[in-house]
Structure formats: C-alpha cells, structure tokens
C-alpha positions as CSV (number, residue, x, y, z in Angstrom):
1,M,-183.1,-17.3,58.6
2,P,-185.2,-16.3,55.7
3,P,-189.0,-16.5,56.0
4,E,-190.5,-19.9,55.1
5,P,-192.5,-20.3,52.0
6,S,-196.2,-19.5,51.7
7,A,-197.9,-22.8,50.7
8,H,-201.0,-21.1,49.2
9,V,-199.2,-18.8,46.6
10,N,-198.0,-20.0,43.2
11,I,-194.2,-19.7,42.9
12,S,-194.5,-17.7,39.6
13,D,-196.9,-15.3,41.4
14,Q,-194.4,-15.0,44.3
15,I,-191.6,-14.1,41.9
16,R,-193.7,-11.4,40.2
17,Q,-194.6,-10.0,43.6
18,L,-191.0,-9.9,44.8
19,A,-189.8,-8.4,41.6
20,D,-192.5,-5.7,41.5
21,A,-191.7,-4.8,45.1
22,E,-187.9,-4.8,44.4
23,S,-187.6,-6.9,47.5
24,P,-184.1,-7.2,48.9
25,G,-182.8,-10.2,50.8
26,F,-183.2,-13.9,50.4
27,H,-186.6,-15.6,50.4
28,I,-187.4,-19.4,50.3
29,L,-190.4,-19.9,48.0
30,A,-190.6,-23.7,48.3
31,R,-188.7,-26.3,50.2
32,R,-189.1,-30.0,50.6
33,Q,-187.1,-32.9,51.9
34,G,-184.8,-34.2,49.2
35,D,-183.2,-37.6,48.5
36,L,-179.5,-37.0,49.2
37,S,-178.6,-40.1,47.2
38,R,-179.6,-38.3,44.0
39,P,-177.6,-35.7,42.2
40,L,-178.8,-32.0,42.4
41,L,-179.1,-29.6,39.4
42,V,-178.6,-26.1,40.7
43,V,-180.1,-23.4,38.4
44,V,-178.8,-19.9,39.3
45,H,-180.7,-16.8,38.1
46,P,-182.3,-18.3,34.9
47,G,-184.0,-15.0,34.1
48,D,-180.7,-13.3,33.5
49,I,-180.5,-15.4,30.3
50,T,-183.5,-13.5,28.8
51,E,-181.5,-10.3,28.2
52,T,-183.3,-7.0,27.5
53,S,-185.5,-6.2,24.6
54,S,-182.9,-3.6,23.5
55,A,-180.3,-6.3,23.1
56,P,-178.6,-6.4,19.7
57,Q,-179.9,-9.1,17.4
58,M,-176.8,-11.2,17.8
59,I,-177.1,-11.2,21.6
60,A,-180.9,-11.9,21.4
61,A,-180.2,-15.0,19.2
62,R,-177.5,-16.2,21.6
63,S,-179.9,-15.7,24.5
64,S,-182.6,-17.7,22.7
65,R,-180.1,-20.6,22.1
66,F,-179.0,-20.6,25.8
67,Q,-182.6,-20.6,26.9
68,R,-183.4,-23.7,24.8
69,Q,-180.2,-25.4,26.1
70,L,-181.1,-24.6,29.7
71,A,-184.7,-25.9,29.2
72,Q,-183.3,-29.1,27.8
73,T,-180.9,-29.5,30.7
74,I,-183.7,-29.1,33.2
75,T,-186.1,-31.4,31.3
76,D,-183.5,-34.2,30.9
77,W,-182.0,-34.0,34.4
78,P,-182.5,-37.3,36.2
79,G,-182.0,-36.0,39.7
80,E,-183.4,-33.3,41.9
81,V,-183.5,-29.6,41.2
82,A,-182.9,-26.4,43.2
83,I,-183.5,-22.9,41.7
84,L,-182.4,-19.4,42.7
85,H,-184.5,-16.7,41.1
86,R,-184.1,-13.0,41.1
87,F,-185.8,-9.9,39.7
88,S,-184.9,-10.9,36.1
89,C,-186.9,-14.1,36.5
90,Y,-190.0,-11.9,36.1
91,E,-189.4,-12.5,32.4
92,I,-189.9,-16.3,32.9
93,A,-192.7,-16.0,35.4
94,G,-194.4,-13.5,33.2
95,R,-193.8,-15.5,30.0
96,T,-192.7,-12.4,28.0
97,P,-192.1,-12.5,24.2
98,R,-188.3,-12.6,24.6
99,T,-188.5,-15.7,26.8
100,A,-188.4,-19.1,25.1
101,A,-191.6,-21.0,25.8
102,E,-189.5,-24.2,26.4
103,L,-187.7,-22.4,29.2
104,C,-190.9,-21.2,30.9
105,T,-192.4,-24.7,30.7
106,A,-189.2,-26.4,32.1
107,I,-188.9,-23.9,35.0
108,E,-192.6,-24.3,35.9
109,A,-192.2,-28.1,35.9
110,A,-189.0,-27.8,37.9
111,H,-190.9,-25.7,40.6
112,H,-193.1,-28.8,41.2
113,R,-190.2,-31.2,41.7
114,A,-187.6,-28.8,43.3
115,V,-186.1,-29.4,46.7
116,V,-185.5,-25.7,47.0
117,V,-186.8,-22.7,45.1
118,A,-185.5,-19.4,46.4
119,Y,-185.4,-15.7,45.4
120,G,-182.6,-13.2,45.9
121,D,-179.0,-12.3,45.2
122,D,-177.6,-13.7,48.5
123,L,-175.5,-16.5,46.9
124,P,-173.8,-17.5,50.2
125,A,-177.3,-18.0,51.8
126,F,-178.5,-20.1,48.9
127,A,-175.3,-22.2,48.9
128,T,-175.5,-22.7,52.7
129,L,-179.0,-23.9,52.3
130,L,-178.0,-26.4,49.7
131,G,-174.7,-27.3,51.2
132,E,-176.0,-28.2,54.7
133,R,-175.3,-31.9,53.8
134,A,-173.3,-31.4,50.5
135,R,-171.0,-34.3,51.3
136,N,-173.9,-36.7,51.1
137,R,-174.9,-35.8,47.5
138,P,-173.2,-37.8,44.7
139,R,-172.9,-34.7,42.5
140,F,-174.0,-31.1,42.0
141,L,-174.3,-29.7,38.5
142,I,-174.4,-25.9,38.5
143,T,-176.0,-24.0,35.6
144,G,-177.8,-20.7,34.8
145,A,-176.3,-17.2,34.6
146,Y,-173.7,-16.0,34.6
147,R,-170.6,-18.1,34.1
148,D,-167.5,-16.1,34.9
149,P,-164.6,-17.3,37.1
150,R,-164.1,-13.9,38.7
151,H,-167.6,-12.5,39.1
152,G,-170.2,-15.1,37.9
153,C,-173.0,-16.2,40.1
154,V,-172.7,-19.7,38.7
155,D,-169.0,-19.9,39.6
156,T,-169.6,-18.4,43.1
157,V,-172.3,-21.0,44.0
158,A,-170.1,-23.7,42.6
159,D,-167.1,-22.5,44.7
160,L,-169.2,-22.3,47.9
161,L,-170.7,-25.8,47.4
162,T,-167.2,-27.1,46.8
163,R,-166.0,-25.6,50.0
164,A,-168.9,-27.2,51.8
165,G,-167.6,-30.6,50.6
166,G,-169.8,-31.1,47.5
167,R,-168.7,-32.8,44.3
168,V,-169.4,-29.9,42.0
169,E,-169.4,-29.6,38.2
170,I,-170.3,-26.5,36.2
171,D,-172.5,-27.1,33.2
172,P,-170.5,-26.4,30.1
173,N,-173.6,-24.8,28.7
174,A,-174.0,-22.3,31.6
175,Y,-174.6,-18.8,30.2
176,T,-171.5,-16.6,29.9
177,A,-171.8,-12.9,29.9
178,P,-172.2,-11.4,26.4
C-alpha cells in the first residue's frame, strides 16, 4: 500500500517535490471519505496536456484549447473529483507560462474537494483505489491525457474501472495524442 498523505504539505508542493526527485511508484497525496451516491470525475495526468515549449505552434494552440476545456469540465462538474498527477503536472503546480491560468486554478480548487489526489504512473493502483466500491457510484467520467484505445492512460483507467463494476464514460474532450 502506498504511503498515506502528509497533511501539513500543500499538494502542489508535494507534486513539485516528487517531480524534482523523479520519484517512482504511486503516492497518495490526499484522501478523504467520499459520497458514493455522487458521480466521480477522474482526471488522469492533466499535466500531459501542457506539451513542451518546443511544441510546434499548431500543437501549442491545440494544447491551450484542451487546457481550457479541461478547466471548464472540472469547474462545472457537480460531483466529486479524483486526480492522478505525474511528473508533467509540475507544469500545473508551477504555473508555467505554457499552462493556462484557468487550468491551474481549476486543479488547485479540485485539490480541496477531491476524494483522492495521487501521484504516479501506476494506473492499476489508482484504478484499484477508486474502484474499491465502484458499483456503488452512479457514474465515472474519465478525462485528462491521453485518450487512445490501445495505449492511453485515460482509456486504461476507464477499462479498469469498468472491470471493477463501475458505470464509466470517457469525456469526449479528453486529450488525444498529437
């Protein structure tokens, strides 16, 4: 089982520390009891949407559009939220110039209302954590990056939660690989 969250450290600070340390594994940064009668928005690797600064202008514009769409999805979501960060989320936690301010604000607000905030690339561990009582949730909406039926993290989490008995939908605005 991954280490439990440290209550005294800001989540964005934890993301920066883990990214700087190139920390492997799976870490729970925040966890609270959720209301299983509410739908759950699952945001997978939102930092991957920020792309690199060397991205061609077309990809950068596409990234910016997806960042704003994701921010709107998070802001408008009526249920609970779970977020899986990874090293690329340093962009969001650090509020770099290539990250839309709306996305930074939405993610920061979501940290305060999330049932789970985790860090890492262990998609099965994240899905297991969320899927412990998946059948009890009315719905899961999976979004983030990347959306690809064969190799995408969004699709992998969706598949794992479906296998756990969850009623899963993939956000049509989830980020597809450029």
